[in-house]
N, C-alpha and C positions, 0 to 999 in steps of 0.2 A: 319217629324215632330222631332225635338229638345228634348229631353228630359228637363223637368225647376225644377229645384231644389228649392223651394221657403222656405226661414226659415223666419217665424212668429215669433218674438223676444217678445213677447205680455210684458207688463210691466217690462220688464227688462233691464239695462243699465244703462249707463252715458258717459260724455262726452270722456270718453278715450275709449271707443267702437267704436269708431270712426278709430280705427289703424288696429280694425280686418279685414275687407275684405283685407289689405295688407298680413297680418298674414295666410290669407285663401290662397291667392294665392301662398305664400311661399309654401305650402302642396298640393295644385290642381294646377295644370298648365293652365295656358291660351288658351295653343294648342289643349287640351280637346276639339275641335267644335262641338261635339254632344250635348252638355251640356250647357242650359241656367243657368244661377247661379240669385235669386233674393232674397233681404235681406228685410223683411220690419219690422224696428225698431219702438220704440215709437214714436212720430210725431216729438217731438222736438229736436230727433236726426237727420231726415231724410235731412236738409243741412250739417251736419260735414258728412255723410256716403255718399252723393252723393258728394262733394268735393273730398273727402278721397276714393272714389272710381273709378276717373272716367275715369282712363289709364287703370283699370284692369277687364273691360268688365265684370262688375257685374252690375246689375241693383238696384235699390230703389223702394219700393214700401210703402203704409200706410195701417194700422191696420183696417181704418175703415174712415168715413167722413160723415157727415150730406146730405141729398138730396139735402136742400135747396142752394141757392147761394151766399144770407146772412139773415141777420136779427138779431130778438133778441131772439137768443138762444144760453144760456152763456153758456160759457165753449166746445161749440161745432166747430168743423172746414171745411168748405166746399170741395168739389171734387178739387174747383179752388185754392184754397188754399195747399191745396197740391200737385199738379200738380205748382203751383208757386217755393214751396220748392224745387221740382225736383222728386218728385216722378213720376211713370213709371205706375203702377199697382196701385189696393186699394183692398186690401178682403173686401168682404161684405157677413152681413151673417153669420158670423161663428156661432159655436153654442155657444159659452160662449156669443155674444150679443143678440143671440134669447133667450136663459137660462137668461140671468143676467139680459138684461135689455129690454125683452119682445116686442123683434122685429117682428114684424110679415112678411110672403111672401110680403107682398104691398110694405111695407117698405124697406127690401132688395132690391124691383125691383126697384123703384125709387132711391135708392142711385146708384146703377149698371147704371140706366142711367143717373145720374148725371153724373157719372164717365166717360162714353162714351162719354159724351157732352163735357170734355177738352180736347178728346182725348187720354185717357189713359184708361187702360185695365182692369174693373172688374173680379177679382176673387171669380165668385158666390158657399159659401159653401151650402152643402145640406145635411143629415145624420140624422138618426135614432136613438132615445134613447135604452137603452136595453130591458125597456119593450115592445116597437115598435117590438124590433127585436123578441125574445122570443115570443110574441102572434104572428107571421108571419106576419106582416104589412109593414117589412123594405121597401119591393118593392113600396106600396101604398105610406105609408109618405115620401119618397123621391123621387116618381114622383109626388106628388101633390106639394112639394115644389121646385122641380127644375122648373114646368112650373108654379108655382107664382112669381116666384123670377126672371125670366127672364121680362127685361124692352121689352115696346112695341114697335114694328120695329126694333128690333133688329136684328143683322146679324153674322154670325159665326166668322169671320175675330176679331170682338171685343167680343170675350168672353170665358175665361177658367172658368171651372168648378172645383171645389174641393169635390171629397166626404170623410166625415168624420165620419165616425161609433161614433156618442156623447158616448158610454159609453167605447171607447178605447182610447179618450183622455187622456193621462198622466197619465192613468192606468196601465198600462204597458200590457193591455189583448188586441189580437188582432183576428179579424175576419178571418178564414182560409182562406189560398189563393184562394180556391175555393169559397167562401162570396165576397171575393172584386173582383173576376175579375168577378161573376156573377154581384153585383150591376153595374160595370163599362158596363159591357154590354146591361146593362137593362138603365142605362143614357143615352147609345151611340144611343139606339134603340128609346128612347123620342126625342133624336136631329133628328135625322132620320125621325123623323115622322113630325115635324119641318121643318124642314129644306131641308129635301131630304139628302139621305142617304153620295152622295161626299161632298155634303158642312159639315156636320154632323160631317165626318172623319177628318176634320181640326182642331175642338174643341181640346184645349188640356183636359185631363181629370186628372186631379192629387189625389193620396191618400193621406190622412191625419189621424193618429191614430196611434201615437205611432211607430212610423217609427223612426229605429236608425240603425246604421251600420251593428249590427247583422243579421236583417230581410229583410234590403233594396235590397239587390239582386234580392233574389226571389220576392220581391212585385216591383220592377221596372222590372220585366223581363214578368209579365202578359201582356196580350192582352188589352189594352186600358186603360193602366195605363201607360199616357204619363209624369210623374213626382209624386213629392211627395210635402205636403206641410208639413212642419217639426216643433215643437214645441221645447221643451225642448232641443233634442237631437242638433239643430241650436245653442245653446248657444254659444257651445265652436266649435272652428275654425278645431278642430283635426277632430272632429266626423263629422261635416258637408262634411267635404271633405271625410271622408272614405262614407257618402253616395251617395255622387255624381260620386266618383269611381267607383260603383255599376251598375249605368247607364248604358245601352244596347249599 
């Protein structure tokens, strides 16, 4: 399984950022075949990034979508619209969507199903907050989110899971390597129960939570960590390339 380095630019960027994939490739060479690179910009930048990265072996994804195919949903964009724009992946259930916009596991599952229906791959995010971690509920919370956020009749080849401890996102706080490894093992075990161990072993599980060049090598070396979902550190191409170079 290749290591997936996924950049989540969140609500950052302008049209000039279409040059960033080329800048990235100047410091991270295409020949490093063990790593896949994905950039998820704001939706309006997707077509520009797709055009700019066409010959650079960089995939472009979306940060969210609506689960409906169309209708009276002012301000929303459907999965098919994201696919038409050129996206190959869609992040669903990010902790900011869950916390700021009240998205439930049921909504996330419907979004993931809509993404699958277009032929794209959902990156389904799960993670506990600090209170839940300190109360010893992390495994229970993440397990329930994972099961509740998977679409019906899904199968492993159409899934990516991202574990993001909510309290570590953008705070500089990092779980211990043992905590990260334990949670990824827990997630893999749940997938194994649902799909069987062999098929579950093919599902990439990304880690997201203040990943940066200084800690990426240790995190990406952990068992069952198959890549990273990177926020702030992915906005600078030198930083993103430095993280990608840490892939085993």
